[in-house]
N, C-alpha and C positions, 0 to 999 in steps of 0.2 A: 288366604294366608300367604300364598305364593307371591302375590303382588306386594304385600307388606314386607316380607322377608327379603325380597330382591330389590327393595329400595324404591318402590312405586306407590307411596301412600296416597297420592292424588288419584291414581287409577283404582286403588283399593276402595277409597271412599266412593268413587263413581260406581263401582261394582256393588257395594253395599246399598247405595241409593237405588240402583236398578232393582235389587232384591226387594227393597222396601216398596217400590212402585209396583212390582209384579206380585207381591204377596197377596193371597186371597184372604177374605175376611175371617176365615177360620184359622189362619196362621200357616197355611200350606202354600206350596208352589206346585205347578204342574211339573211332571217329570222332565220334560225336555222342551226347550225353546230353540227356534232358529231365528235370530234377530228378535223381533217382538211377536213372532208368530208361534203359537203353541203347536208343537209337533207330536207330543205324547201327553194326553190329558189325564193320565193316571196321577194320583197324588201319593207320593212316597212319604209316609209318616216317619219312616226311619231316619231320613236325612234332614228333616225340617229343622231340627235343633242344631244342626251343624253351624248355622249362622251365629249361635251363641259362642261356640268355640272359636270361630274366626274373629269375632269382634273382641273377645277376651284377649286373644293373641295380638290383635291390632292395638288394643289399649296398652299392653305391656311393651310393645315395640315402639309405640309413638308417644304414649302419655297423653293422647288426645281425649281427655275426659268429655269435653263438650260434644264431640262427634258421637261418642258412645251413649251419652244421654239422649241425643237426638234419635239414635237408632234403637233405644231401649224398647219402645213399644213393639217393634218388629221382633226382637228377641223374645219378649214376653209372650206374644201370640204364638210364636213357634214352639216355645217350651210348653205352653198350655196345651197345644195340640198334641205334642208328643206324649205328654203325661196322660191326656184324656184317651188316647188311642192305644196306650201301652198296657199290656196285661202280662202276667207272669208266663202264661202259655205262649204268647206271641214272642216275648223276649227269649224264651228257651228254645224256640224253634227257628229263629232267624228272622230274615227280612220280611216285612209285611207292607203292603200298599193299600191305599184306599182309592177307589174309583171316584170319578167326579160325582157319582150319585151317592157317595158316602158309604159304600159297601166296602168293608175291609176284606182283602183277599191276600193270599200268600203268593209271593213271586216264585 
């Protein structure tokens, strides 16, 4: 969102495409990358759906519907993951992560 709001929509699109390229099949991303290298292989299900808020903001700021349509599968997978791993207990207790082995743990 910062790239969009500060007037760098081309860089914002590049960042969203990077996210699309790095998204795992279940809709998640690893916690931390340095360049293209994974530095923290935990999967934080709490932040996976942030891409939806960012792309929604991008749409309102730019009106670029075609790009949002292109990225919709990324958003859909991220939201599906967030919904699938979210429970009332997890939401009430704070941030949860999932390890690469699919085990949900509290941070």
